[in-house]
N, CA, C and O atoms as CSV, one atom per row, in Angstrom:
chain,resi,resn,atom,element,x,y,z
A,1,MET,N,N,-19.270,-3.249,31.375
A,1,MET,CA,C,-18.838,-1.912,30.787
A,1,MET,C,C,-19.619,-1.717,29.683
A,1,MET,O,O,-19.962,-2.792,29.191
A,2,ARG,N,N,-20.092,-0.612,29.019
A,2,ARG,CA,C,-20.627,-0.234,28.162
A,2,ARG,C,C,-19.830,0.610,27.375
A,2,ARG,O,O,-19.383,1.621,27.917
A,3,VAL,N,N,-19.565,0.384,26.182
A,3,VAL,CA,C,-18.939,1.605,24.946
A,3,VAL,C,C,-19.746,1.831,24.165
A,3,VAL,O,O,-20.286,0.943,23.505
A,4,ALA,N,N,-20.031,3.152,24.050
A,4,ALA,CA,C,-21.042,4.004,23.010
A,4,ALA,C,C,-19.921,4.122,21.891
A,4,ALA,O,O,-18.830,4.620,22.167
A,5,LEU,N,N,-20.230,3.634,20.580
A,5,LEU,CA,C,-19.560,4.116,19.023
A,5,LEU,C,C,-20.384,5.150,18.746
A,5,LEU,O,O,-21.611,5.059,18.783
A,6,TRP,N,N,-19.650,6.348,18.408
A,6,TRP,CA,C,-20.090,7.354,17.779
A,6,TRP,C,C,-19.332,7.491,16.614
A,6,TRP,O,O,-18.103,7.422,16.582
A,7,GLU,N,N,-20.431,7.779,15.180
A,7,GLU,CA,C,-19.780,7.656,14.000
A,7,GLU,C,C,-20.225,9.453,13.657
A,7,GLU,O,O,-21.354,9.912,13.491
A,8,PRO,N,N,-19.102,10.068,13.639
A,8,PRO,CA,C,-19.477,11.393,12.798
A,8,PRO,C,C,-20.034,11.582,11.644
A,8,PRO,O,O,-19.581,10.910,10.717
A,9,ARG,N,N,-20.840,12.261,11.439
A,9,ARG,CA,C,-21.499,12.510,10.226
A,9,ARG,C,C,-20.932,13.616,9.604
A,9,ARG,O,O,-20.653,14.678,10.161
A,10,MET,N,N,-20.763,13.327,8.392
A,10,MET,CA,C,-20.235,14.271,7.219
A,10,MET,C,C,-21.152,15.193,6.441
A,10,MET,O,O,-22.138,14.703,5.891
A,11,PRO,N,N,-20.871,16.649,6.343
A,11,PRO,CA,C,-22.083,17.137,5.438
A,11,PRO,C,C,-22.105,16.447,4.396
A,11,PRO,O,O,-21.171,15.751,3.996
A,12,GLU,N,N,-23.235,16.591,3.841
A,12,GLU,CA,C,-23.433,16.425,2.263
A,12,GLU,C,C,-22.905,17.405,1.317
A,12,GLU,O,O,-23.308,18.566,1.381
A,13,PRO,N,N,-21.933,17.003,0.336
A,13,PRO,CA,C,-21.553,18.085,-0.680
A,13,PRO,C,C,-22.435,18.313,-1.421
A,13,PRO,O,O,-23.338,17.563,-1.790
A,14,PRO,N,N,-22.144,19.807,-1.795
A,14,PRO,CA,C,-23.313,20.491,-2.859
A,14,PRO,C,C,-23.292,19.684,-3.780
A,14,PRO,O,O,-22.339,18.952,-4.046
A,15,SER,N,N,-24.540,19.742,-4.471
A,15,SER,CA,C,-25.074,18.957,-5.641
A,15,SER,C,C,-23.875,19.455,-7.066
A,15,SER,O,O,-23.430,20.567,-7.355
A,16,GLY,N,N,-23.702,18.415,-7.559
A,16,GLY,CA,C,-22.799,18.521,-8.610
A,16,GLY,C,C,-21.355,18.548,-8.442
A,16,GLY,O,O,-20.551,18.772,-9.346
A,17,VAL,N,N,-21.037,18.267,-7.039
A,17,VAL,CA,C,-19.534,18.350,-6.707
A,17,VAL,C,C,-19.419,16.821,-6.331
A,17,VAL,O,O,-20.077,16.108,-5.574
A,18,ARG,N,N,-18.360,16.597,-7.129
A,18,ARG,CA,C,-18.017,14.856,-7.321
A,18,ARG,C,C,-16.774,14.736,-6.032
A,18,ARG,O,O,-15.793,15.441,-5.793
A,19,GLN,N,N,-17.312,13.542,-5.378
A,19,GLN,CA,C,-16.179,13.380,-4.166
A,19,GLN,C,C,-15.089,12.341,-4.713
A,19,GLN,O,O,-15.400,11.367,-5.399
A,20,PRO,N,N,-13.814,12.642,-4.345
A,20,PRO,CA,C,-13.112,11.372,-4.701
A,20,PRO,C,C,-13.256,10.107,-4.046
A,20,PRO,O,O,-13.526,10.096,-2.845
A,21,SER,N,N,-13.110,9.038,-4.685
A,21,SER,CA,C,-13.240,7.835,-3.961
A,21,SER,C,C,-12.330,7.589,-3.147
A,21,SER,O,O,-11.254,8.181,-3.231
A,22,ALA,N,N,-12.577,6.655,-2.178
A,22,ALA,CA,C,-11.405,6.150,-1.287
A,22,ALA,C,C,-10.313,5.098,-1.584
A,22,ALA,O,O,-9.250,4.736,-1.080
A,23,THR,N,N,-11.257,4.712,-2.876
A,23,THR,CA,C,-10.133,3.467,-3.513
A,23,THR,C,C,-9.663,3.885,-4.734
A,23,THR,O,O,-9.291,3.041,-5.550
A,24,ALA,N,N,-9.613,5.321,-5.041
A,24,ALA,CA,C,-9.358,5.523,-6.212
A,24,ALA,C,C,-7.965,5.295,-6.577
A,24,ALA,O,O,-7.083,5.653,-5.796
A,25,GLY,N,N,-7.679,4.740,-7.678
A,25,GLY,CA,C,-6.228,4.189,-7.799
A,25,GLY,C,C,-5.919,2.608,-7.299
A,25,GLY,O,O,-5.157,1.795,-7.823
A,26,ALA,N,N,-6.730,2.459,-6.161
A,26,ALA,CA,C,-6.422,1.075,-5.629
A,26,ALA,C,C,-6.645,-0.271,-6.509
A,26,ALA,O,O,-7.510,-0.225,-7.384
A,27,THR,N,N,-6.027,-1.273,-6.352
A,27,THR,CA,C,-5.892,-2.049,-7.035
A,27,THR,C,C,-7.222,-3.183,-6.352
A,27,THR,O,O,-7.046,-3.715,-5.256
A,28,PRO,N,N,-8.478,-3.426,-7.148
A,28,PRO,CA,C,-9.284,-4.413,-6.725
A,28,PRO,C,C,-9.129,-5.798,-6.065
A,28,PRO,O,O,-8.631,-6.662,-6.787
A,29,PRO,N,N,-9.482,-6.159,-4.786
A,29,PRO,CA,C,-8.870,-7.424,-4.454
A,29,PRO,C,C,-9.432,-8.665,-5.146
A,29,PRO,O,O,-10.602,-8.595,-5.522
A,30,THR,N,N,-8.856,-9.613,-5.329
A,30,THR,CA,C,-9.085,-10.796,-6.080
A,30,THR,C,C,-9.613,-11.621,-5.136
A,30,THR,O,O,-9.616,-11.161,-3.994
A,31,THR,N,N,-10.177,-12.995,-5.334
A,31,THR,CA,C,-10.652,-14.083,-4.479
A,31,THR,C,C,-9.387,-14.876,-3.862
A,31,THR,O,O,-9.466,-15.572,-2.850
A,32,ASN,N,N,-8.124,-14.655,-4.669
A,32,ASN,CA,C,-7.154,-15.417,-4.164
A,32,ASN,C,C,-5.968,-14.463,-3.982
A,32,ASN,O,O,-4.796,-14.650,-4.310
A,33,GLU,N,N,-6.492,-13.464,-3.425
A,33,GLU,CA,C,-5.205,-12.530,-3.004
A,33,GLU,C,C,-5.439,-12.207,-1.277
A,33,GLU,O,O,-6.535,-11.895,-0.810
A,34,VAL,N,N,-4.356,-12.332,-0.580
A,34,VAL,CA,C,-4.045,-12.259,0.775
A,34,VAL,C,C,-3.384,-10.803,0.668
A,34,VAL,O,O,-2.510,-10.467,-0.132
A,35,ALA,N,N,-4.014,-9.987,1.684
A,35,ALA,CA,C,-3.432,-8.443,1.520
A,35,ALA,C,C,-2.870,-7.991,2.972
A,35,ALA,O,O,-3.788,-7.921,3.789
A,36,VAL,N,N,-1.793,-7.716,3.420
A,36,VAL,CA,C,-1.300,-7.331,4.739
A,36,VAL,C,C,-1.433,-5.854,4.849
A,36,VAL,O,O,-0.621,-5.156,4.242
A,37,LEU,N,N,-2.269,-5.365,5.482
A,37,LEU,CA,C,-2.693,-4.075,5.778
A,37,LEU,C,C,-1.609,-3.565,6.797
A,37,LEU,O,O,-1.325,-4.206,7.809
A,38,GLY,N,N,-1.021,-2.363,6.460
A,38,GLY,CA,C,-0.097,-1.682,7.594
A,38,GLY,C,C,0.582,-0.773,6.930
A,38,GLY,O,O,0.927,-1.049,5.781
A,39,THR,N,N,0.935,0.550,7.521
A,39,THR,CA,C,1.935,1.411,7.149
A,39,THR,C,C,3.072,1.220,7.159
A,39,THR,O,O,3.694,2.100,6.564
A,40,GLY,N,N,3.915,0.117,7.753
A,40,GLY,CA,C,5.313,-0.256,7.857
A,40,GLY,C,C,5.799,-0.417,9.172
A,40,GLY,O,O,7.008,-0.543,9.366
A,41,CYS,N,N,4.873,-0.428,10.214
A,41,CYS,CA,C,5.696,-0.681,11.556
A,41,CYS,C,C,6.368,-2.041,11.594
A,41,CYS,O,O,6.046,-2.856,10.730
A,42,PRO,N,N,7.251,-2.361,12.494
A,42,PRO,CA,C,7.680,-3.631,12.774
A,42,PRO,C,C,6.658,-4.703,12.941
A,42,PRO,O,O,6.969,-5.820,12.525
A,43,ALA,N,N,5.257,-4.502,13.591
A,43,ALA,CA,C,4.539,-5.739,13.820
A,43,ALA,C,C,3.940,-6.335,12.290
A,43,ALA,O,O,3.696,-7.499,11.976
A,44,CYS,N,N,3.814,-5.139,11.524
A,44,CYS,CA,C,3.467,-4.960,9.991
A,44,CYS,C,C,4.212,-5.945,9.151
A,44,CYS,O,O,3.797,-6.704,8.275
A,45,ASP,N,N,5.524,-5.734,9.673
A,45,ASP,CA,C,6.654,-6.491,8.982
A,45,ASP,C,C,6.513,-7.804,9.294
A,45,ASP,O,O,6.542,-8.682,8.431
A,46,VAL,N,N,6.337,-8.054,10.660
A,46,VAL,CA,C,6.227,-9.679,10.936
A,46,VAL,C,C,4.965,-10.506,10.692
A,46,VAL,O,O,4.906,-11.727,10.544
A,47,LEU,N,N,4.110,-9.748,10.680
A,47,LEU,CA,C,2.946,-10.342,9.940
A,47,LEU,C,C,3.019,-10.844,8.523
A,47,LEU,O,O,2.661,-11.946,8.108
A,48,HIS,N,N,3.668,-9.607,7.699
A,48,HIS,CA,C,3.811,-10.044,6.099
A,48,HIS,C,C,4.742,-11.523,6.417
A,48,HIS,O,O,4.347,-12.654,6.133
A,49,GLU,N,N,5.677,-11.283,6.882
A,49,GLU,CA,C,6.742,-12.801,7.082
A,49,GLU,C,C,6.033,-13.779,7.382
A,49,GLU,O,O,5.949,-14.782,6.674
A,50,GLN,N,N,5.392,-13.605,8.540
A,50,GLN,CA,C,4.536,-15.105,9.384
A,50,GLN,C,C,3.439,-15.299,7.790
A,50,GLN,O,O,3.469,-16.414,7.270
A,51,THR,N,N,2.719,-14.418,7.253
A,51,THR,CA,C,1.617,-14.736,6.262
A,51,THR,C,C,2.386,-15.528,5.344
A,51,THR,O,O,2.025,-16.673,5.071
A,52,ALA,N,N,3.666,-14.890,4.725
A,52,ALA,CA,C,4.207,-15.613,3.634
A,52,ALA,C,C,4.657,-16.813,3.671
A,52,ALA,O,O,4.658,-17.552,2.687
A,53,GLU,N,N,5.202,-17.219,5.117
A,53,GLU,CA,C,5.565,-18.320,5.667
A,53,GLU,C,C,4.203,-19.341,5.765
A,53,GLU,O,O,4.190,-20.427,5.186
A,54,ALA,N,N,3.317,-18.954,6.395
A,54,ALA,CA,C,2.171,-19.645,6.333
A,54,ALA,C,C,1.477,-20.053,4.863
A,54,ALA,O,O,0.904,-21.138,4.767
A,55,LEU,N,N,1.539,-19.297,3.920
A,55,LEU,CA,C,1.158,-19.601,2.693
A,55,LEU,C,C,1.960,-20.511,2.056
A,55,LEU,O,O,1.445,-21.311,1.275
A,56,ARG,N,N,3.555,-20.519,2.340
A,56,ARG,CA,C,4.538,-21.631,1.852
A,56,ARG,C,C,3.962,-22.818,2.434
A,56,ARG,O,O,3.497,-23.671,1.678
A,57,LEU,N,N,3.936,-22.966,3.577
A,57,LEU,CA,C,3.669,-24.217,4.261
A,57,LEU,C,C,2.404,-24.842,3.816
A,57,LEU,O,O,2.238,-26.032,3.549
A,58,ALA,N,N,1.480,-23.830,3.767
A,58,ALA,CA,C,0.019,-24.706,3.103
A,58,ALA,C,C,0.097,-24.929,1.648
A,58,ALA,O,O,-0.947,-25.115,1.022
A,59,GLY,N,N,1.438,-24.928,0.951
A,59,GLY,CA,C,1.257,-25.053,-0.366
A,59,GLY,C,C,0.279,-24.186,-1.416
A,59,GLY,O,O,-0.238,-24.578,-2.462
A,60,ALA,N,N,0.207,-22.914,-0.798
A,60,ALA,CA,C,-0.533,-22.187,-1.626
A,60,ALA,C,C,0.104,-21.167,-2.477
A,60,ALA,O,O,0.189,-19.952,-2.300
A,61,SER,N,N,0.513,-21.876,-3.393
A,61,SER,CA,C,1.387,-21.220,-4.502
A,61,SER,C,C,0.545,-20.107,-5.590
A,61,SER,O,O,1.009,-19.129,-6.176
A,62,ARG,N,N,-0.667,-20.587,-5.604
A,62,ARG,CA,C,-1.567,-19.697,-6.424
A,62,ARG,C,C,-2.249,-18.235,-5.701
A,62,ARG,O,O,-2.951,-17.378,-6.238
A,63,VAL,N,N,-1.758,-18.325,-4.308
A,63,VAL,CA,C,-2.491,-17.107,-3.678
A,63,VAL,C,C,-1.473,-16.105,-3.702
A,63,VAL,O,O,-0.334,-16.341,-3.299
A,64,ARG,N,N,-1.960,-14.585,-4.324
A,64,ARG,CA,C,-0.895,-13.502,-4.187
A,64,ARG,C,C,-0.993,-12.971,-3.017
A,64,ARG,O,O,-2.036,-12.789,-2.390
A,65,LEU,N,N,-0.031,-12.738,-2.729
A,65,LEU,CA,C,0.396,-11.968,-1.045
A,65,LEU,C,C,0.564,-10.601,-1.437
A,65,LEU,O,O,1.398,-10.340,-2.303
A,66,ARG,N,N,-0.238,-9.544,-0.823
A,66,ARG,CA,C,0.205,-8.188,-1.451
A,66,ARG,C,C,0.298,-7.326,-0.037
A,66,ARG,O,O,-0.591,-7.414,0.810
A,67,ARG,N,N,1.342,-6.574,0.114
A,67,ARG,CA,C,1.643,-5.554,1.170
A,67,ARG,C,C,0.968,-4.327,0.829
A,67,ARG,O,O,1.613,-3.661,0.020
A,68,VAL,N,N,-0.556,-3.618,1.330
A,68,VAL,CA,C,-0.820,-2.264,1.331
A,68,VAL,C,C,-0.579,-1.643,2.535
A,68,VAL,O,O,-0.988,-1.844,3.679
A,69,THR,N,N,0.421,-0.580,1.869
A,69,THR,CA,C,0.832,0.714,3.043
A,69,THR,C,C,0.057,1.795,2.609
A,69,THR,O,O,-0.026,2.652,3.489
A,70,ASP,N,N,-0.534,2.072,1.592
A,70,ASP,CA,C,-1.138,3.380,1.372
A,70,ASP,C,C,-2.310,3.527,2.377
A,70,ASP,O,O,-3.214,2.705,2.529
A,71,ALA,N,N,-2.165,4.641,3.006
A,71,ALA,CA,C,-3.278,4.797,4.032
A,71,ALA,C,C,-4.722,4.755,3.457
A,71,ALA,O,O,-5.650,4.188,4.033
A,72,ASP,N,N,-4.844,5.484,2.125
A,72,ASP,CA,C,-6.292,5.631,1.437
A,72,ASP,C,C,-6.508,3.934,1.195
A,72,ASP,O,O,-7.361,3.375,1.885
A,73,GLU,N,N,-5.990,3.412,0.547
A,73,GLU,CA,C,-6.051,2.113,0.706
A,73,GLU,C,C,-6.678,1.231,1.881
A,73,GLU,O,O,-7.729,0.590,1.861
A,74,ILE,N,N,-5.735,1.374,2.923
A,74,ILE,CA,C,-6.165,0.929,4.095
A,74,ILE,C,C,-7.438,1.306,4.375
A,74,ILE,O,O,-8.271,0.409,4.514
A,75,ALA,N,N,-7.788,2.503,4.495
A,75,ALA,CA,C,-9.052,3.108,5.047
A,75,ALA,C,C,-10.295,2.385,4.408
A,75,ALA,O,O,-11.326,2.144,5.037
A,76,ALA,N,N,-10.057,2.029,2.930
A,76,ALA,CA,C,-11.133,1.136,2.208
A,76,ALA,C,C,-11.452,0.191,2.640
A,76,ALA,O,O,-12.595,-0.143,2.330
A,77,PHE,N,N,-10.707,-0.712,3.523
A,77,PHE,CA,C,-11.475,-1.694,4.144
A,77,PHE,C,C,-12.018,-1.518,5.274
A,77,PHE,O,O,-12.325,-2.535,5.896
A,78,GLY,N,N,-12.278,-0.300,5.828
A,78,GLY,CA,C,-12.781,0.578,6.707
A,78,GLY,C,C,-12.215,0.656,8.161
A,78,GLY,O,O,-11.179,-0.005,8.216
A,79,PRO,N,N,-12.491,1.155,9.196
A,79,PRO,CA,C,-11.465,1.338,10.438
A,79,PRO,C,C,-11.327,-0.199,10.820
A,79,PRO,O,O,-12.286,-0.909,11.123
A,80,VAL,N,N,-9.908,-0.643,10.762
A,80,VAL,CA,C,-9.409,-1.491,11.184
A,80,VAL,C,C,-8.075,-1.047,12.009
A,80,VAL,O,O,-7.392,-0.137,11.539
A,81,PRO,N,N,-7.714,-1.638,13.162
A,81,PRO,CA,C,-6.377,-1.412,13.636
A,81,PRO,C,C,-5.404,-2.464,12.737
A,81,PRO,O,O,-5.621,-3.580,12.266
A,82,THR,N,N,-4.301,-1.624,12.726
A,82,THR,CA,C,-3.141,-2.392,11.944
A,82,THR,C,C,-1.971,-3.034,12.831
A,82,THR,O,O,-1.741,-2.489,13.910
A,83,PRO,N,N,-1.342,-3.963,12.518
A,83,PRO,CA,C,-1.487,-4.491,11.279
A,83,PRO,C,C,-2.616,-5.397,11.364
A,83,PRO,O,O,-3.026,-5.881,12.419
A,84,ALA,N,N,-3.305,-5.697,9.732
A,84,ALA,CA,C,-4.342,-6.418,9.722
A,84,ALA,C,C,-3.991,-7.311,8.501
A,84,ALA,O,O,-3.000,-7.210,7.778
A,85,LEU,N,N,-5.104,-8.289,8.413
A,85,LEU,CA,C,-4.673,-9.239,7.033
A,85,LEU,C,C,-6.240,-9.519,6.453
A,85,LEU,O,O,-7.160,-9.801,7.220
A,86,ALA,N,N,-6.393,-9.412,5.132
A,86,ALA,CA,C,-7.484,-9.362,4.242
A,86,ALA,C,C,-7.508,-10.291,3.677
A,86,ALA,O,O,-6.431,-10.499,3.119
A,87,VAL,N,N,-8.586,-11.386,3.433
A,87,VAL,CA,C,-8.428,-12.449,2.329
A,87,VAL,C,C,-9.733,-12.029,1.517
A,87,VAL,O,O,-10.857,-11.812,1.971
A,88,GLY,N,N,-9.210,-11.960,-0.047
A,88,GLY,CA,C,-10.412,-11.743,-0.910
A,88,GLY,C,C,-11.156,-10.378,-0.686
A,88,GLY,O,O,-12.315,-10.170,-1.045
A,89,GLY,N,N,-10.357,-9.489,-0.059
A,89,GLY,CA,C,-11.097,-8.025,0.297
A,89,GLY,C,C,-11.595,-8.049,1.714
A,89,GLY,O,O,-11.756,-6.969,2.283
A,90,LYS,N,N,-11.833,-9.079,2.287
A,90,LYS,CA,C,-12.623,-8.963,3.620
A,90,LYS,C,C,-11.274,-9.273,4.752
A,90,LYS,O,O,-10.379,-10.093,4.548
A,91,VAL,N,N,-11.406,-8.412,5.931
A,91,VAL,CA,C,-10.695,-8.099,6.885
A,91,VAL,C,C,-10.914,-9.339,8.025
A,91,VAL,O,O,-11.892,-9.340,8.772
A,92,VAL,N,N,-9.737,-10.532,8.060
A,92,VAL,CA,C,-10.110,-11.562,8.753
A,92,VAL,C,C,-9.325,-11.471,10.043
A,92,VAL,O,O,-9.627,-12.361,10.838
A,93,LEU,N,N,-8.436,-10.662,10.441
A,93,LEU,CA,C,-7.575,-10.524,11.468
A,93,LEU,C,C,-7.054,-8.846,11.383
A,93,LEU,O,O,-6.852,-8.150,10.387
A,94,SER,N,N,-6.935,-8.531,12.785
A,94,SER,CA,C,-6.431,-7.260,12.957
A,94,SER,C,C,-6.111,-6.991,14.348
A,94,SER,O,O,-6.662,-7.432,15.356
A,95,GLY,N,N,-4.947,-6.046,14.217
A,95,GLY,CA,C,-4.407,-5.639,15.565
A,95,GLY,C,C,-3.246,-6.480,16.258
A,95,GLY,O,O,-2.702,-6.177,17.320
A,96,CYS,N,N,-2.958,-7.616,15.448
A,96,CYS,CA,C,-1.876,-8.516,15.989
A,96,CYS,C,C,-1.378,-9.380,15.027
A,96,CYS,O,O,-2.058,-9.740,14.066
A,97,ALA,N,N,-0.015,-9.804,15.259
A,97,ALA,CA,C,0.783,-10.555,14.521
A,97,ALA,C,C,1.091,-11.948,14.878
A,97,ALA,O,O,2.249,-12.206,15.209
A,98,PRO,N,N,0.009,-13.088,14.849
A,98,PRO,CA,C,0.139,-14.415,15.261
A,98,PRO,C,C,1.347,-15.084,14.415
A,98,PRO,O,O,1.722,-14.791,13.279
A,99,ASN,N,N,1.696,-15.774,15.034
A,99,ASN,CA,C,2.699,-17.342,14.383
A,99,ASN,C,C,2.292,-17.414,13.022
A,99,ASN,O,O,1.297,-16.860,12.553
A,100,ALA,N,N,3.246,-18.243,12.309
A,100,ALA,CA,C,2.875,-18.884,11.035
A,100,ALA,C,C,1.749,-20.075,11.222
A,100,ALA,O,O,0.805,-20.259,10.453
A,101,ARG,N,N,2.028,-20.800,12.333
A,101,ARG,CA,C,1.135,-21.660,12.773
A,101,ARG,C,C,-0.311,-21.473,12.770
A,101,ARG,O,O,-1.216,-22.087,12.207
A,102,ALA,N,N,-0.287,-20.313,13.663
A,102,ALA,CA,C,-1.731,-19.756,13.821
A,102,ALA,C,C,-2.171,-19.239,12.577
A,102,ALA,O,O,-3.302,-19.540,12.195
A,103,LEU,N,N,-1.454,-18.511,11.893
A,103,LEU,CA,C,-1.992,-18.057,10.410
A,103,LEU,C,C,-2.448,-19.185,9.833
A,103,LEU,O,O,-3.652,-19.152,9.581
A,104,ARG,N,N,-1.862,-20.200,9.534
A,104,ARG,CA,C,-2.202,-21.315,8.716
A,104,ARG,C,C,-3.613,-21.944,9.172
A,104,ARG,O,O,-4.434,-22.271,8.315
A,105,ARG,N,N,-3.832,-22.078,10.335
A,105,ARG,CA,C,-5.306,-22.214,10.780
A,105,ARG,C,C,-5.905,-21.496,10.390
A,105,ARG,O,O,-6.794,-22.030,9.726
A,106,LEU,N,N,-6.002,-20.030,10.401
A,106,LEU,CA,C,-6.787,-19.073,10.144
A,106,LEU,C,C,-7.206,-18.888,8.779
A,106,LEU,O,O,-8.337,-18.463,8.545
A,107,LEU,N,N,-6.251,-19.218,7.693
A,107,LEU,CA,C,-6.264,-19.247,6.420
A,107,LEU,C,C,-6.721,-20.433,5.787
A,107,LEU,O,O,-7.241,-20.364,4.673
A,108,ALA,N,N,-6.575,-21.559,6.406
A,108,ALA,CA,C,-7.105,-22.707,5.933
A,108,ALA,C,C,-8.302,-22.948,5.482
A,108,ALA,O,O,-8.370,-23.657,4.478
A,109,PRO,N,N,-9.556,-22.439,6.082
A,109,PRO,CA,C,-10.947,-22.430,5.385
A,109,PRO,C,C,-11.117,-21.557,4.101
A,109,PRO,O,O,-12.002,-21.763,3.271
A,110,HIS,N,N,-10.080,-20.451,4.005
A,110,HIS,CA,C,-10.075,-19.462,2.914
A,110,HIS,C,C,-9.404,-20.095,1.730
A,110,HIS,O,O,-9.724,-19.967,0.548
A,111,LEU,N,N,-8.312,-20.876,2.296
A,111,LEU,CA,C,-7.778,-21.892,0.943
A,111,LEU,C,C,-8.501,-22.955,0.413
A,111,LEU,O,O,-8.511,-23.327,-0.760
A,112,ARG,N,N,-9.142,-23.444,1.416
A,112,ARG,CA,C,-9.837,-24.815,0.855
A,112,ARG,C,C,-11.194,-24.058,-0.096
A,112,ARG,O,O,-11.654,-24.541,-1.130
A,113,SER,N,N,-11.565,-23.030,0.432
A,113,SER,CA,C,-12.779,-22.420,-0.651
A,113,SER,C,C,-12.218,-22.281,-2.115
A,113,SER,O,O,-12.781,-22.672,-3.138
A,114,LEU,N,N,-10.843,-21.568,-2.006
A,114,LEU,CA,C,-10.135,-21.245,-3.097
A,114,LEU,C,C,-9.914,-22.538,-4.060
A,114,LEU,O,O,-10.144,-22.515,-5.270
A,115,ARG,N,N,-9.511,-23.487,-3.460
A,115,ARG,CA,C,-9.307,-24.858,-4.194
A,115,ARG,C,C,-10.599,-25.179,-4.783
A,115,ARG,O,O,-10.643,-25.484,-5.974
A,116,ARG,N,N,-11.883,-25.134,-3.922
A,116,ARG,CA,C,-12.955,-25.732,-4.624
A,116,ARG,C,C,-13.425,-25.105,-5.844
A,116,ARG,O,O,-13.819,-25.702,-6.846
A,117,ARG,N,N,-13.332,-23.549,-5.636
A,117,ARG,CA,C,-13.482,-22.832,-6.771
A,117,ARG,C,C,-12.845,-23.162,-8.055
A,117,ARG,O,O,-13.464,-23.320,-9.107
A,118,GLU,N,N,-11.379,-23.273,-7.883
A,118,GLU,CA,C,-10.796,-23.545,-8.815
A,118,GLU,C,C,-11.104,-24.927,-9.570
A,118,GLU,O,O,-10.866,-25.150,-10.757
A,119,GLY,N,N,-11.592,-25.673,-8.788
A,119,GLY,CA,C,-11.921,-27.161,-9.252
A,119,GLY,C,C,-12.783,-26.901,-9.740
A,119,GLY,O,O,-12.693,-27.203,-10.930
A,120,ALA,N,N,-13.941,-26.337,-9.426
A,120,ALA,CA,C,-15.326,-26.084,-10.244
A,120,ALA,C,C,-15.003,-25.364,-11.526
A,120,ALA,O,O,-15.681,-25.750,-12.479
A,121,MET,N,N,-14.099,-24.374,-11.792
A,121,MET,CA,C,-13.551,-23.711,-12.814
A,121,MET,C,C,-13.041,-24.665,-14.020
A,121,MET,O,O,-13.449,-24.638,-15.181
A,122,ARG,N,N,-11.964,-25.591,-13.420
A,122,ARG,CA,C,-11.501,-26.510,-14.359
A,122,ARG,C,C,-12.547,-27.508,-14.741
A,122,ARG,O,O,-12.410,-28.078,-15.823
A,123,ALA,N,N,-13.601,-27.795,-13.967
A,123,ALA,CA,C,-14.678,-28.799,-14.431
A,123,ALA,C,C,-15.411,-28.161,-15.343
A,123,ALA,O,O,-15.631,-28.891,-16.310
A,124,ARG,N,N,-15.897,-27.057,-15.436
A,124,ARG,CA,C,-16.414,-26.119,-16.377
A,124,ARG,C,C,-15.798,-25.961,-17.779
A,124,ARG,O,O,-16.406,-25.931,-18.849
A,125,ARG,N,N,-14.484,-25.868,-17.566
A,125,ARG,CA,C,-13.803,-25.782,-18.981
A,125,ARG,C,C,-13.119,-27.236,-19.437
A,125,ARG,O,O,-12.433,-27.533,-20.414
A,126,GLY,N,N,-13.561,-27.940,-18.407
A,126,GLY,CA,C,-13.131,-29.759,-19.327
A,126,GLY,C,C,-11.632,-29.854,-19.230
A,126,GLY,O,O,-11.013,-30.458,-20.105
A,127,ASP,N,N,-11.010,-29.287,-18.207
A,127,ASP,CA,C,-9.610,-29.589,-18.213
A,127,ASP,C,C,-9.112,-31.001,-17.555
A,127,ASP,O,O,-7.915,-31.289,-17.544
């Protein structure tokens, strides 16, 4: 079965008219941030709890877990089914809420990358 994707084209604004940014007022993601995207449904609550548990089990105390419920901030990540999980500003999971064990496996490469970056930064500083 083939599905055609259609993206509506928005008319160009008149010259001199400034369009508001979809991320206006949004906090820019950091590399050590995990964001749970969702408007507050029960599945979003479960994903947030399971992600917190997965980060705790992985010993990722320096990773910031943030909950994004603002529709404009969620839209800045693109069209994603919620609940969704973003690591360092990139969506890595959407549309489901796996258990903490599966989330830990999903987050493992991202956490290793973070640890390597932190080690390189310490080496440069001479810590």
